[in-house]
VEXNU-556611 format. One line per 8 residues: their letters; for each residue x, y, z of C-alpha. Coordinates in nm, 4 decimals, decimal comma, padded with zeros to 6 digits. Last residue first. Example, Ala and Ser with C-alpha at 12.3 -4.5 7.8 and 13.67 -1.06 7.14 Angstrom:
// residues 2
SA = 01,3670/-00,1060/00,7140 | 01,2300/-00,4500/00,7800
//
This chain:
// residues 198
XXXXXXXX = 11,6556/16,9977/12,1154 | 12,0313/16,9647/12,0812 | 12,1725/16,6123/12,0686 | 12,4020/16,4968/12,3470 | 12,1282/16,3340/12,5552 | 11,9777/16,1698/12,2479 | 12,3123/16,0149/12,1552 | 12,3555/15,8779/12,5064
XXXXXXXX = 12,0018/15,7381/12,5090 | 12,0551/15,5720/12,1704 | 12,3864/15,4244/12,2828 | 12,2296/15,2973/12,6058 | 11,9336/15,1401/12,4226 | 12,1438/14,9721/12,1534 | 12,0406/14,6206/12,2589 | 11,6810/14,7408/12,2600
XXXXXXXX = 11,7197/14,8481/11,8968 | 11,8501/14,5090/11,7886 | 11,5851/14,3300/11,9934 | 11,3196/14,5293/11,8057 | 11,4607/14,4306/11,4659 | 11,4822/14,0597/11,5571 | 11,7866/13,9395/11,7428 | 11,9320/13,5893/11,7839
XXXXXXXX = 12,2862/13,7272/11,8042 | 12,4268/13,5571/11,4931 | 12,0925/13,6135/11,3219 | 12,0994/13,9873/11,3975 | 12,4555/14,0221/11,2705 | 12,3658/13,8435/10,9468 | 12,0587/14,0611/10,9011 | 12,2689/14,3769/10,9330
XXXXXXXX = 12,5334/14,2424/10,6972 | 12,2860/14,1428/10,4264 | 12,3527/13,7848/10,3197 | 12,5377/13,6268/10,0270 | 12,6289/13,2630/09,9818 | 12,9539/13,0733/09,9325 | 12,9759/12,7222/09,7902 | 13,1316/12,4005/09,9116
XXXXXXXX = 13,1647/12,0447/09,7809 | 13,3318/11,8320/10,0478 | 13,1668/11,5232/09,9026 | 12,9982/11,3727/10,2079 | 12,9974/11,7044/10,3962 | 12,7912/11,8917/10,1403 | 12,9054/12,2400/10,2360 | 12,7452/12,5820/10,2703
XXXXXXXX = 12,9422/12,9022/10,3218 | 12,8833/13,2477/10,4660 | 13,1925/13,2174/10,6906 | 13,0037/13,3471/10,9956 | 12,6852/13,1678/10,8766 | 12,8366/12,8226/10,8305 | 12,5756/12,5874/10,6865 | 12,6860/12,2256/10,6982
XXXXXXXX = 12,4798/11,9690/10,5079 | 12,4833/11,6112/10,6310 | 12,3859/11,3028/10,4337 | 12,1192/11,1018/10,6139 | 11,9030/11,0608/10,3018 | 12,2020/10,9040/10,1228 | 12,2202/10,8875/09,7427 | 11,9053/11,0969/09,7050
XXXXXXXX = 12,0401/11,3451/09,9586 | 12,3660/11,3792/09,7639 | 12,1793/11,4182/09,4352 | 11,9570/11,6930/09,5764 | 12,2619/11,8748/09,7130 | 12,4469/11,8467/09,3818 | 12,1417/11,9873/09,2027 | 12,1469/12,2881/09,4346
XXXXXXXX = 12,5159/12,3345/09,3553 | 12,4409/12,3511/08,9823 | 12,1445/12,5853/09,0257 | 12,3738/12,8220/09,2196 | 12,3036/12,8744/09,5870 | 12,0701/13,0979/09,7881 | 12,0683/13,0263/10,1600 | 11,7588/13,1502/10,3439
XXXXXXXX = 11,8359/13,1455/10,7193 | 11,5278/13,1127/10,9390 | 11,5550/13,3311/11,2496 | 11,2362/13,5349/11,2499 | 11,3223/13,8479/11,0491 | 11,5516/13,6564/10,8126 | 11,2613/13,4372/10,7053 | 11,0358/13,7363/10,6373
XXXXXXXX = 11,3168/13,8929/10,4340 | 11,3544/13,5857/10,2120 | 10,9762/13,5561/10,1716 | 10,9606/13,9189/10,0598 | 11,2455/13,8763/09,8123 | 11,1164/13,5603/09,6425 | 11,3991/13,3125/09,6690 | 11,6281/13,1621/09,4043
XXXXXXXX = 11,8642/12,8621/09,3838 | 11,7164/12,7238/09,7030 | 11,8187/12,6326/10,0576 | 11,5962/12,6885/10,3601 | 11,7513/12,6990/10,7075 | 11,6216/12,6707/11,0629 | 11,3460/12,4169/10,9958 | 11,1512/12,3021/11,2993
XXXXXXXX = 10,7862/12,3069/11,1925 | 10,7490/12,6412/11,3697 | 11,0219/12,7963/11,1566 | 10,8706/12,6896/10,8220 | 10,5219/12,7859/10,9412 | 10,6419/13,1289/11,0587 | 10,8059/13,1876/10,7190 | 10,4744/13,1191/10,5471
XXXXXXXX = 10,2905/13,3276/10,8104 | 10,4775/13,6323/10,6788 | 10,2224/13,6546/10,4006 | 10,3699/13,8424/10,1035 | 10,1672/13,6713/09,8338 | 10,3260/13,4621/09,5608 | 10,6802/13,3273/09,5583 | 10,8382/13,1471/09,8528
XXXXXXXX = 11,0866/12,9293/09,6621 | 11,1799/13,0428/09,3129 | 11,3986/12,7439/09,2225 | 11,3499/12,4153/09,4079 | 11,3589/12,3617/09,7813 | 11,6048/12,2175/10,0310 | 11,4698/12,2325/10,3865 | 11,7332/12,2163/10,6599
XXXXXXXX = 11,6587/12,1278/11,0219 | 11,6622/11,7537/10,9718 | 11,4538/11,4603/10,8580 | 11,3983/11,2312/10,5610 | 11,3686/10,8514/10,5911 | 11,0401/10,8934/10,7773 | 10,8484/11,0030/10,4645 | 10,5502/11,2170/10,5660
XXXXXXXX = 10,7403/11,5421/10,5107 | 10,8383/11,4120/10,1641 | 10,4874/11,3575/10,0330 | 10,4243/11,0062/09,8965 | 10,2484/10,8825/10,2115 | 09,9705/11,1430/10,1949 | 09,8691/11,1750/10,5588 | 09,5022/11,1247/10,6522
XXXXXXXX = 09,3214/11,4509/10,7233 | 08,9993/11,3398/10,5447 | 09,0735/11,5932/10,2678 | 09,4123/11,4224/10,2142 | 09,7180/11,5549/10,3938 | 10,0782/11,6600/10,3280 | 10,0396/11,8496/09,9994 | 09,7322/12,0392/10,1172
XXXXXXXX = 09,8955/12,1207/10,4505 | 10,2343/12,2311/10,3164 | 10,3059/12,3554/10,6724 | 09,9813/12,3109/10,8639 | 10,1172/12,1726/11,1897 | 10,4083/12,4159/11,1604 | 10,1672/12,7073/11,2019 | 10,1097/12,6345/11,5698
XXXXXXXX = 10,2988/12,9280/11,7182 | 10,3904/13,2563/11,5484 | 10,1124/13,4545/11,7134 | 09,8401/13,6302/11,5124 | 09,6244/13,3263/11,4406 | 09,3694/13,3361/11,1578 | 09,6079/13,2505/10,8742 | 09,5120/12,8844/10,8379
XXXXXXXX = 09,2508/12,9313/10,5634 | 09,5144/13,1031/10,3474 | 09,7127/12,7834/10,2895 | 10,0637/12,7748/10,4408 | 10,3555/12,6684/10,2164 | 10,1249/12,6137/09,9186 | 09,9771/12,9591/09,9614 | 10,3299/13,0969/10,0024
XXXXXXXX = 10,4366/12,9788/09,6599 | 10,6575/12,6883/09,5576 | 10,7808/12,7955/09,2144 | 10,9997/12,4892/09,1517 | 10,9653/12,1520/09,3241 | 11,2681/11,9574/09,4403 | 11,1553/11,9333/09,8059 | 11,4435/11,7600/09,9815
XXXXXXXX = 11,4575/11,7394/10,3635 | 11,8057/11,7852/10,5034 | 12,0519/11,6271/10,7440 | 12,2111/11,8730/10,9804 | 12,5139/12,0840/11,0633 | 12,4181/12,4417/11,1468 | 12,6956/12,6870/11,2294 | 12,6052/13,0174/11,3954
XXXXXX = 12,2359/13,0961/11,4356 | 12,1175/13,2306/11,7701 | 11,7751/13,1064/11,8755 | 11,4908/13,3587/11,8567 | 11,4106/13,6954/12,0077 | 11,0626/13,8450/11,9837
//
């Protein structure tokens, strides 16, 4: 399933300065019944966003109207816990296209990359600068440049580089998942197969 191409994202950000956010907090297990990627955004951080009677918890950041944007800024060790890919689906379906943290659980990172959410790992010091910039101005813009592999706090000009697997980077730039990548190489694969001895 293809997704939107990712090139340069310039957006305000939603701060979630909580460490060790696990996948059960991102999307509780009781909401894992669906097999398609749609609808999970409604239950992103469900138990943090809503009371048992389904009324919104006003103190939670996603219920605070002063914060918005396509970038979620999380604390250290974001996406730990079980390997459920639904956690990445929920992040994407809610509308986030990038998650920033000082450390990601490997499986969550890969699940994000497989569906078009860019996980940007920064230093703890730069992460703190981002949180401080958002606290000073909730509308502050963060620019994530995938081709250059850099992230910038536009208000201060502070910039840091980030790492990404070359194959995953190419797929994100083209909006490909793994199947799209292979389909795009269909002619090359057919040509190679035709030249290969049986």
